[in-house]
C-alpha positions in Angstrom: 7.8 6.7 25.1 9.1 2.9 24.9 7.8 1.5 21.9 6.8 -2.2 21.3 9.0 -4.7 19.4 6.2 -4.6 16.7 6.1 -1.5 16.5 9.7 -1.1 16.0 9.6 -3.3 13.1 7.0 -1.5 11.7 8.6 2.1 12.2 11.9 0.9 10.4 10.4 -0.4 7.4 8.6 2.6 6.8 11.7 4.5 7.1 13.8 2.3 4.6 10.8 2.6 2.4 11.2 6.1 2.6 14.7 6.2 2.3 14.1 4.1 -1.0 11.6 5.8 -2.6 13.3 9.1 -2.2 17.4 7.9 -2.4 16.8 4.3 -4.4 17.8 0.7 -2.9 21.4 1.4 -2.9 21.2 4.0 -0.3 19.1 1.8 2.2 21.8 1.3 5.0 21.7 1.1 8.8 22.8 4.8 8.7 20.5 6.1 6.8 17.3 3.8 8.1 18.5 4.4 11.2 18.3 8.2 10.4 14.8 8.4 8.7 13.3 6.8 12.1 15.3 8.5 14.6 16.5 5.6 16.3 20.4 4.8 16.7 21.9 2.0 14.5 21.6 -0.5 17.3 18.3 -0.6 17.4 18.2 -1.1 13.4 20.9 -4.8 13.9 18.3 -4.9 17.1 15.6 -5.4 15.5 17.3 -7.1 11.9 19.7 -9.8 12.3 21.1 -8.0 8.6 20.5 -5.2 6.5 19.2 -8.5 3.7 16.4 -8.7 6.4 15.3 -5.6 6.4 15.0 -5.1 2.7 12.9 -8.2 2.4 10.8 -6.9 4.9 10.5 -3.7 2.7 10.3 -5.1 -0.3 8.0 -7.5 0.8 5.7 -4.7 2.4 5.4 -2.5 -1.5 4.8 -5.6 -3.3 1.9 -6.6 -0.8 0.5 -2.9 -0.9 0.2 -3.2 -4.7 -1.6 -6.7 -4.7 -4.0 -5.3 -2.2 -5.0 -2.7 -3.9 -5.7 -5.1 -7.4 -7.8 -7.6 -5.0 -10.0 -4.7 -4.1 -12.4 -5.0 -7.2 -15.4 -2.6 -7.2 -19.0 -4.5 -8.2 -20.3 -1.9 -11.0 -24.4 -2.7 -10.9 -25.5 -4.1 -13.4 -22.9 -6.5 -13.9 -20.7 -5.4 -16.8 -17.4 -7.1 -17.1 -16.0 -3.8 -19.1 -17.0 -1.5 -16.1 -15.7 -4.2 -13.7 -12.2 -4.4 -15.0 -11.9 -0.7 -15.9 -12.7 0.4 -11.6 -9.9 -3.0 -11.2 -6.7 -0.6 -13.4 -8.5 2.9 -11.9 -8.0 1.8 -8.8 -4.3 0.1 -9.3 -3.4 4.2 -11.4 -5.0 6.1 -8.7 -2.0 4.7 -6.5 1.2 5.1 -9.5 -0.2 8.9 -10.1 -0.2 9.2 -6.4 3.4 8.1 -5.3 5.1 7.5 -8.2 8.1 6.8 -6.3 6.7 3.7 -5.0 6.0 2.3 -8.9 9.2 3.4 -9.8 10.7 1.4 -6.5 8.8 -2.2 -7.4 11.0 -1.7 -10.6 13.9 -1.0 -9.1 14.0 -3.5 -6.2 12.7 -6.1 -8.8 16.3 -5.2 -10.6 17.8 -5.1 -6.9 16.6 -9.7 -7.0 17.7 -10.2 -10.1 21.6 -9.0 -9.6 22.0 -10.7 -5.5 21.9 -13.9 -4.7 20.5 -12.8 -2.0 16.9 -12.5 -3.0 17.0 -14.8 -5.9 13.8 -16.2 -4.8 12.1 -13.0 -4.5 11.6 -11.9 -8.1 9.8 -14.9 -9.5 7.4 -14.6 -5.6 7.1 -11.5 -6.8 5.4 -11.5 -10.3 4.0 -15.1 -9.2 2.3 -12.6 -6.4 1.3 -10.5 -9.1 -0.3 -12.8 -11.3 -1.8 -14.4 -8.4 -4.3 -11.2 -7.8 -4.5 -10.6 -11.3 -6.1 -14.1 -11.8 -7.9 -13.9 -8.5 -9.7 -10.4 -10.4 -10.6 -12.4 -13.6 -11.9 -14.9 -11.3 -14.9 -12.5 -9.3 -15.1 -10.5 -12.6 -16.5 -14.0 -14.3 -18.2 -14.7 -10.5 -20.1 -11.5 -10.4 -20.6 -11.3 -14.0 -22.0 -14.5 -15.0 -19.5 -15.2 -17.5 -16.5 -17.6 -18.6 -13.0 -16.8 -20.1 -12.1 -19.0 -23.3 -8.4 -18.5 -22.3 -6.8 -19.7 -19.6 -6.5 -17.7 -16.4 -3.2 -17.7 -16.5 -2.2 -16.2 -19.8 -4.9 -13.3 -18.9 -3.2 -12.9 -15.3 0.0 -12.5 -17.8 -0.9 -10.0 -19.9 -2.4 -8.5 -17.3 0.6 -7.5 -15.5 2.3 -7.4 -18.6 0.3 -4.6 -19.5 0.3 -2.5 -15.9 4.0 -3.3 -16.4 4.9 -1.7 -19.4 2.3 1.4 -18.9 3.6 2.0 -15.0 7.3 2.3 -17.1 6.4 4.8 -20.1 4.2 6.9 -18.0 7.5 7.0 -15.2 9.1 8.4 -18.0 6.5 10.8 -19.8 3.7 11.5 -17.8 0.8 11.2 -20.0 -2.3 9.9 -17.9 -4.6 10.0 -20.6 -2.4 7.9 -22.9 -2.2 5.2 -20.4 -5.6 4.9 -19.9 -5.8 4.4 -23.5 -3.8 1.6 -23.4 -5.6 0.2 -20.6 -8.9 1.1 -22.2 -7.4 -1.1 -25.1 -6.3 -4.3 -22.7 -9.8 -4.2 -21.6 -11.5 -4.2 -25.4 -8.7 -6.8 -26.1 -9.6 -9.4 -23.2 -13.1 -8.5 -23.3 -13.3 -10.4 -26.7 -12.5 -13.7 -24.9 -15.5 -13.6 -22.3 -18.5 -15.5 -22.9 -21.8 -16.0 -21.2 -21.4 -19.2 -18.3 -22.8 -22.4 -19.7 -25.5 -23.1 -17.2 -25.3 -26.9 -15.9 -28.9 -28.4 -16.9 -30.1 -31.5 -14.5 -30.6 -34.3 -15.9 
């Protein structure tokens, strides 16, 4: 059965991700991706003009999946800053435990980007995307819970991204989920100290 060019592109990106998660970024090649997808190397070359193009598509897919998870912040009832932040981090954490290879790969692709001139812009894009997503989380919490932050959203977003990186990397080493959750809890305790009731404007 023939498949469309877009379907083939999706198939090859997923194949590249499978190879990278299993064997590392260095194992992604025309041959390994074609074998994983049940296609020929010629098809890979037809869909992607170069391996750099395929790697970039794979890395963007990986980063986007992380961002989508963090964006899905559930509202607590009644609205509560701690509960909303706990839910956001728990949703993210569930993906770490479910697919540790994917999260290990996020660190590996950052290093790959930093070491390869063809991807010089990617690491900056990756972390700016993470920070923008974290910022959106804090904005949503502030709106729903009717609070305002006493420090900048940029600082809060950088704190969240840095904390998450550290927690995930440590867990990939020791697999201690309880300790990971304790660190997240301590982070939330710190962040809550930066919240205060929103100042309501008074009409003259």
